[in-house]
C-alpha positions as CSV (number, residue, x, y, z in Angstrom):
1,X,130.1,-67.5,-0.2
2,X,130.2,-71.2,-0.5
3,X,130.4,-72.2,3.2
4,X,129.4,-75.8,3.8
5,X,129.0,-77.0,7.4
6,X,128.8,-75.2,10.6
7,X,131.4,-72.5,11.4
8,X,134.2,-73.7,13.6
9,X,134.4,-70.5,15.5
10,X,131.9,-67.9,16.8
11,X,133.4,-65.1,18.8
12,X,131.7,-62.3,20.7
13,X,133.4,-58.9,20.2
14,X,132.6,-55.4,21.5
15,X,129.0,-54.7,20.3
16,X,128.9,-57.7,18.0
17,X,129.9,-61.1,16.8
18,X,132.3,-62.7,14.3
19,X,131.5,-66.0,12.5
20,X,134.5,-67.6,10.9
21,X,134.3,-70.7,8.6
22,X,136.9,-73.2,7.6
23,X,139.3,-71.7,5.0
24,X,139.2,-68.4,6.8
25,X,136.1,-66.7,5.5
26,X,134.5,-64.5,8.1
27,X,131.4,-62.4,8.7
28,X,131.5,-59.6,11.3
29,X,128.4,-57.9,12.7
30,X,128.7,-54.8,14.9
31,X,125.7,-52.9,16.4
32,X,126.9,-49.3,16.1
33,X,123.6,-47.9,17.4
34,X,120.2,-49.5,18.0
35,X,119.4,-49.0,14.3
36,X,122.8,-49.1,12.6
37,X,124.4,-52.4,11.8
38,X,128.0,-52.6,10.4
39,X,128.5,-55.7,8.3
40,X,132.0,-56.8,7.2
41,X,133.0,-59.7,5.0
42,X,136.5,-61.1,4.9
43,X,137.9,-63.8,2.6
44,X,140.7,-64.6,5.0
45,X,139.3,-63.7,8.4
46,X,141.3,-60.5,8.9
47,X,139.5,-57.2,9.4
48,X,142.2,-54.6,8.9
49,X,141.5,-50.9,9.6
50,X,141.2,-49.3,6.2
51,X,142.1,-45.7,5.2
52,X,138.5,-44.5,5.4
53,X,138.5,-45.5,9.1
54,X,142.0,-44.2,9.8
55,X,141.2,-40.8,8.3
56,X,137.8,-40.5,10.0
57,X,135.5,-40.9,7.0
58,X,133.9,-43.9,8.7
59,X,132.9,-43.4,12.3
60,X,134.2,-45.9,14.8
61,X,133.6,-44.1,18.2
62,X,130.0,-45.2,18.8
63,X,128.4,-44.9,22.3
64,X,127.6,-48.1,24.2
65,X,124.2,-49.5,23.5
66,X,122.1,-52.4,24.7
67,X,122.3,-55.5,22.5
68,X,121.8,-59.2,22.9
69,X,123.6,-62.0,21.0
70,X,122.3,-65.5,20.9
71,X,123.7,-68.6,19.2
72,X,121.3,-71.3,18.2
73,X,121.6,-74.6,16.2
74,X,120.8,-72.8,12.9
75,X,121.8,-69.1,13.3
76,X,123.6,-66.5,15.3
77,X,121.3,-63.5,16.2
78,X,122.2,-60.0,17.2
79,X,119.3,-58.0,18.6
80,X,118.9,-54.3,19.6
81,X,115.8,-52.4,20.5
82,X,115.4,-51.3,16.8
83,X,116.6,-54.3,14.8
84,X,117.4,-58.0,14.6
85,X,120.2,-59.4,12.5
86,X,120.3,-63.2,11.9
87,X,123.2,-65.0,10.2
88,X,122.7,-68.6,9.2
89,X,125.6,-70.8,10.5
90,X,125.7,-73.2,7.5
91,X,126.1,-70.6,4.7
92,X,126.4,-67.1,6.2
93,X,123.1,-65.8,4.7
94,X,122.2,-62.7,6.7
95,X,118.7,-61.2,7.3
96,X,118.1,-57.9,9.0
97,X,114.7,-57.0,10.2
98,X,113.1,-54.1,11.9
99,X,113.0,-54.9,15.6
100,X,110.0,-52.9,16.5
101,X,107.3,-55.2,17.7
102,X,104.4,-52.8,17.7
103,X,103.7,-49.2,17.0
104,X,104.8,-47.0,14.2
105,X,108.3,-46.6,12.8
106,X,108.9,-43.1,11.3
107,X,111.5,-44.6,8.9
108,X,109.1,-47.2,7.5
109,X,107.3,-44.9,5.2
110,X,103.9,-46.4,5.5
111,X,105.0,-50.0,5.8
112,X,104.1,-52.0,8.8
113,X,107.0,-52.8,11.2
114,X,109.1,-55.8,10.2
115,X,108.4,-55.4,6.4
116,X,112.0,-54.3,5.6
117,X,114.4,-57.1,5.1
118,X,118.0,-57.2,3.8
119,X,119.9,-60.3,2.8
120,X,123.5,-60.8,2.2
121,X,124.3,-64.0,0.3
122,X,127.3,-64.9,-1.8
123,X,129.1,-61.7,-0.9
124,X,126.4,-59.3,-2.4
125,X,123.7,-57.3,-0.8
126,X,120.1,-57.8,-1.9
127,X,117.3,-55.6,-0.6
128,X,113.7,-56.6,-0.4
129,X,110.8,-54.6,1.0
130,X,107.6,-56.6,2.0
């Protein structure tokens, strides 16, 4: 996405945050569980319920979880016990990191905590492992 400048609006929503830039483009982050993040991109700022949600193929009834949202000068951050998602305010680049500070992570497959990183830039998902 080509998103110059800071987003004009940052809205907290249930279990997440929406960043919307001039022209309507928007990024929505929802913490479904401590280790599941739902990422939605919209070219016009609308997040309509799709057929997969309506017919129950995509789960929407998640239990309440503990999470924290912070807005800084450079990024909006959504943090749970298991992950940290950070969206840059100037261009929407998203990084998602393992939130475990110490100890093992059974899903890490021999990597140290924090090695896994995902980036969403220009509307595509790129994965990189440390």
